[in-house]
Residue, then its C-alpha position, 0 to 999 in steps of 0.5 A: m786167076d787168082l786173087i792178085y792177077t795182076g800182080k799187085v794187091t792193094g798196100a793197106l792188105s795183109q794176108q789175114l785181110v785178103a779174105t774179106y776183099a775176095d769179092s772185090l778182086k775176084d773174076p776180072i773181065a777186062a784182064e788175062q794174066s800169063d806167065e809174062f804179062t798182064k793184059w788189058k781191055i781198055l775201052y776208050a772214048t776221045n775227042r781227039l782226030q782218028e789218024k793213020n801212022a805210015a803203017g797203016e796203024t790207027g791212032y789219035a792226034n792232039e787236033f780235035g775230031d767232028t765227033l766223039a771217037y769209040g774203040t779199044g786198046q788192048v795194053r800188056i803190062s809186065r808182070k816181070n816184077h810180080s812176087d807173093l803177095k808179102s813180099k809184094v805189099i813190102q816193096t810197093i808201098w816201103q820202096g815204091a811201085p816199080d819202074p814203068e818204062g818199058q813195061v807198059e805196051i799199047s798193042s792194038l788200037t779198034p776203033a768201033e762206032e758207038t753201038l758197037f762200043f756200048d754194046d761191047l761195055n754192057s757185053m762186059l757188064e754182064h760177066s762182071p761181079q760188082k756191075d762197075i765201071l771205071v772212067f779214067v779222065h787224064g790232065f795236062n801234058v798227057n797224049f792218047p797212048s799215055a791216056v790208055t796206058r795210064a787207064a790200065q796201070i790205075a786198073n792193075e795197081l788198084p785192082f780193078n775187076g770190072a770194064v774201065i773205059c779211057y776218055s781223052w780230051p786232046s791234050q797237047g802234050g808238052i809242059e810247056k802247052y799248058l795254056l793251050d791245054g786250057e783251050a783243049a780243055n774249056a772245048s771238050v766239055e760237051p763233048m764229055a757231057q755229050f760222052l757222060e749221057s751217052l754212058v749213063n743212056s746206054v748202061p743197065k739200072g744200078t750200074k756202078i759208073n765211077i769216075m776217076v779224072h786228074s789235074m787239069g782233066n777236072r775242069v772237063v769233067m767238073r764243067a761237062m756234069n754240070r750241063l748233063p740233065d737235071l734228071y740227073a739230081q734224082t737219079k744220081p749215076f754215078q757211084n763215085v766222082v773222085l777228083a785227084a789234084p783238081d787244076v781247078g781254081v777254088s772260086e769256080f770248083k766251088k761253083l761247079a760242085p753242088a750239081i756234081i754232088a747232087q749227081s753222085n754218091r760219093v764226092t771224094l777230093y784229094s789234095g796237097s801241100g807240096d804239088v808243084a804243078l798245082v802252084a805253078s798254076k795258081a801263079v800263071n792263073q791268079e787264083r789258089r787250086a783246089g788240089d793245093s790242100r796247104e789251105p784244104l777247100i772242104m765243102e758239104g758233100v764232099e770228102t776231102i783226104d790230104v795225101s801231102a803225109v805220105d805223097t813221095s811222087f815226083m812234082s808231087h802231082s800224080y800220087y793219085g796212080s803211083n803211091r801205094a797208099v793212096l791207091s790203096d785208098l782208092f780200093s777201100l774207096i771204089k770196090q769197098d764203097t767205104a767212106a772216109a770216117n770208116r777208112k781207118w787209115l785216114l785222120s780225121k782232121n778241123h780247119l775251120g770247124m769243118n772236117y775232113w780227112a789226111f794220111d798218117k804217115e804210116p797207115p796203123e793197118i800198113k803199119k800192121v803188115r810191117a810189124t809181121s811181115l819185116 
């Protein structure tokens, strides 16, 4: 399987730069490629209630389950948009990623007991070049199938060659159910904490655990991490915690963040100024949200990245999984462990005497790709 095994390459890479990323792209343990599809193995954990459809197939409802449920999903992503590296860079950065509708589907869901789940995870890690895990936690208005397919799409787009886990909390799957999702998020904190503690205790020491969480899911993860053992502040079991467009009040974010900083090697906050969803949330919750960069939220120990200059996503709320510049930045962060100060496409900014970073309209390395490829 070649370096562009997913059919996508991160936006900031040119053909000349690919060699420097070889170790981060080789030997994907969760992806298998055919001419038509890339098939992803997505491990999942959820506090949703397991159910069966009329055909006897396993699924998970919007209701709460009594215990954590585990399993494996197989997700097929069409490769019909596959092309060579140069044209893929141009197409995905400057014309937007292909519409995924009809191109992504779950082919199977297989429940597993907790012990077998972690046995499977550890078996994958044995073959992982960098011994790393990506844990994806979705936001509000996301049902279980969408959560699993989004995890696969993000792994596919980065690309990520380690083990991938989707954690799905019981979002009610409807925009009009925002307040109910808030209640579901709060009730999911303890199961999330239980899962994270089990994860840390079940994988080999030194495993790179990366957590990427979106929107209201930040309430679940941030509150859960504040319930983890005090020992984690010394051992720092989490490599990266990426807080994308957090629908968390600024005051709560400032209260919860210190514990997350203490447990992690790096904490990154992605925010934007045109995030309509967070503006609406502010009106409902009567407080500015941490993901709203119109007044950037800056804290010691958190790298704040303003995506406003490059975000063109619908409602400016889902840039973490669809914007090529942001995905390129995530790749450099998660796979290359590169600090924001060393990611050359980011501009250093200052607000009230504190530093944060923002995307240029055209990141320098992407400009180079355009100049040499068009």
